[in-house]
C-alpha positions as CSV (number, residue, x, y, z in Angstrom):
1,M,-0.3,0.1,0.1
2,F,3.0,2.8,0.9
3,S,5.3,3.6,-2.6
4,S,7.8,5.4,-0.1
5,H,8.9,5.0,3.2
6,K,8.0,9.4,3.4
7,L,4.2,8.2,2.8
8,Y,3.9,5.7,5.8
9,E,5.8,8.0,8.5
10,D,3.2,10.9,7.2
11,W,0.4,8.0,7.5
12,C,1.6,7.2,10.9
13,V,1.9,11.0,12.0
14,A,-2.1,11.5,10.2
15,Q,-3.4,8.1,12.1
16,P,-1.5,7.9,15.3
17,D,-3.6,5.0,16.3
18,E,-1.9,1.7,15.1
19,N,-5.5,-0.3,15.3
20,E,-7.2,2.2,13.2
21,R,-4.2,2.3,10.6
22,A,-4.7,-1.3,10.6
23,K,-8.1,-1.9,9.9
24,A,-8.2,1.4,7.4
25,K,-9.5,0.9,4.0
26,W,-8.4,2.7,1.2
27,P,-11.4,5.4,1.2
28,E,-10.3,6.3,5.1
29,F,-6.9,6.5,4.2
30,M,-7.0,8.7,1.3
31,R,-9.7,11.0,3.4
32,T,-7.1,11.0,6.5
33,M,-4.0,11.9,4.1
34,K,-6.1,14.5,2.1
35,E,-6.9,16.2,5.6
36,Y,-3.1,15.7,6.2
37,Y,-1.9,17.2,3.4
38,K,-4.6,19.8,3.3
39,P,-2.8,23.7,2.9
40,T,-2.8,25.4,6.3
41,E,-3.3,29.0,6.3
42,N,-0.9,31.5,7.8
43,E,-3.6,34.1,9.1
44,T,-0.4,35.7,11.0
45,L,0.9,36.4,7.6
46,K,-2.6,37.6,6.2
47,H,-2.7,39.7,9.0
48,F,0.5,41.4,8.4
49,T,-0.4,41.9,4.7
50,F,-3.4,43.9,5.6
51,R,-1.4,46.0,8.4
52,S,1.4,47.0,5.4
53,I,-1.4,48.2,3.0
54,L,-0.2,51.7,1.8
55,Q,-2.0,54.3,-0.3
56,Q,0.1,54.3,-3.9
57,P,0.9,57.9,-5.2
58,D,-1.8,57.7,-8.0
59,E,-4.3,56.0,-6.2
60,T,-7.4,58.0,-5.0
61,F,-8.8,57.5,-1.7
62,P,-12.0,55.8,-2.6
63,R,-10.0,53.3,-4.8
64,F,-7.2,52.7,-1.4
65,C,-10.7,52.0,1.2
66,N,-11.7,49.8,-1.6
67,R,-8.4,47.7,-2.1
68,V,-8.6,47.6,2.2
69,E,-11.9,46.4,2.1
70,A,-11.1,43.9,0.0
71,E,-8.0,42.6,1.5
72,A,-9.7,42.7,5.1
73,K,-11.9,39.5,3.5
74,H,-8.8,37.5,3.7
75,C,-8.1,38.0,7.5
76,N,-10.5,36.4,10.3
77,F,-11.6,39.6,11.7
78,K,-15.1,38.9,12.5
79,C,-16.5,37.6,15.7
80,P,-20.0,35.7,16.2
81,S,-22.0,38.0,17.5
82,V,-24.0,39.9,15.5
83,N,-22.8,43.5,17.1
84,C,-19.5,42.9,16.4
85,T,-17.6,45.8,14.7
86,A,-14.2,44.0,14.6
87,E,-14.1,44.4,10.9
88,S,-15.0,47.9,10.5
89,V,-12.9,49.0,12.8
90,A,-9.9,47.7,11.5
91,I,-10.3,48.5,8.3
92,R,-10.9,52.2,9.5
93,D,-7.9,52.1,11.3
94,Q,-6.1,50.2,8.3
95,I,-7.3,53.2,5.9
96,I,-6.3,56.1,8.6
97,I,-2.7,54.6,9.0
98,G,-2.3,54.2,5.1
99,T,-3.4,57.2,3.8
100,N,-0.9,59.2,2.1
101,D,-3.6,62.6,3.0
102,T,-2.2,63.7,6.1
103,S,-5.2,66.3,6.4
104,I,-7.7,63.0,6.1
105,R,-6.1,61.2,8.5
106,E,-5.8,64.3,11.1
107,E,-9.6,64.9,10.4
108,A,-10.0,61.3,11.2
109,L,-8.3,61.3,14.5
110,K,-9.7,64.6,15.6
111,Q,-13.5,63.4,15.0
112,S,-13.6,60.0,15.7
113,W,-14.8,59.2,12.8
114,D,-16.4,55.2,12.0
115,L,-15.6,53.4,8.7
116,K,-19.1,55.1,6.9
117,D,-17.6,58.6,7.8
118,L,-14.1,58.6,6.8
119,R,-15.3,57.1,3.5
120,Q,-18.0,59.9,2.6
121,E,-15.6,62.9,4.3
122,G,-12.5,61.3,3.0
123,M,-13.7,61.2,-0.6
124,R,-15.1,64.7,0.1
125,M,-12.0,66.3,1.5
126,E,-9.9,64.6,-1.3
127,S,-12.8,66.0,-4.1
128,A,-12.2,69.6,-2.7
129,A,-8.5,69.3,-2.4
130,R,-8.4,68.2,-6.1
131,G,-10.6,71.0,-7.3
132,G,-8.9,73.6,-5.7
133,A,-5.6,72.3,-7.2
134,Q,-7.2,72.6,-10.5
135,I,-8.1,75.8,-10.0
136,S,-5.1,76.6,-8.9
137,N,-3.4,75.2,-12.2
138,E,-6.1,77.2,-14.6
139,G,-4.6,80.6,-13.2
140,S,-2.2,80.2,-15.9
141,S,-4.2,79.4,-18.6
142,N,-6.9,81.6,-20.3
143,V,-9.2,81.4,-17.6
144,N,-9.2,83.3,-14.7
145,K,-9.9,82.3,-11.3
146,I,-13.8,83.4,-11.7
147,G,-14.0,80.8,-14.8
148,K,-14.8,83.8,-17.4
149,Y,-11.8,84.4,-20.0
150,S,-10.3,87.3,-19.2
151,F,-10.0,90.0,-22.5
152,S,-6.4,90.6,-22.1
153,N,-5.6,86.8,-22.4
154,I,-7.8,86.2,-25.4
155,K,-6.6,89.2,-27.0
156,S,-2.9,88.0,-26.7
157,S,-3.9,84.4,-27.8
158,Q,-5.6,86.0,-30.9
159,S,-2.4,88.3,-31.8
160,Q,-0.3,85.2,-31.2
161,A,-2.6,83.1,-34.1
């Protein structure tokens, strides 16, 4: 029944009772060995990977939040209680720790936002910051700060054409 010495050693470890090994048939042997060789999950490694997530420089805040939530699914943060908030707290904390935006982090810590508020307010703050940056960059074009074309910029553009 055994093609190698190693397989027999594994069988002895998988089924330590010699009497059970002696009366085991092929189906019991296969079931026991499949269970023995079943890959183990390293929950500590999964948690380490989750705690190492950082926002990429070109990644938007909502996309970063989605990535953190997706990675949390591989961890075992849930508890049996219906009112358990361990998973949402872990996700919220990792978003706060891993975000590049210090203003979002500071505001979240100051206001003690829950996960829902963090996502909403963080997206709002990022959108406002990006909108402000776009307005600042438009000052060098033909559009003035109010969004109207300035007469002097249009006149200089026409004279160059």
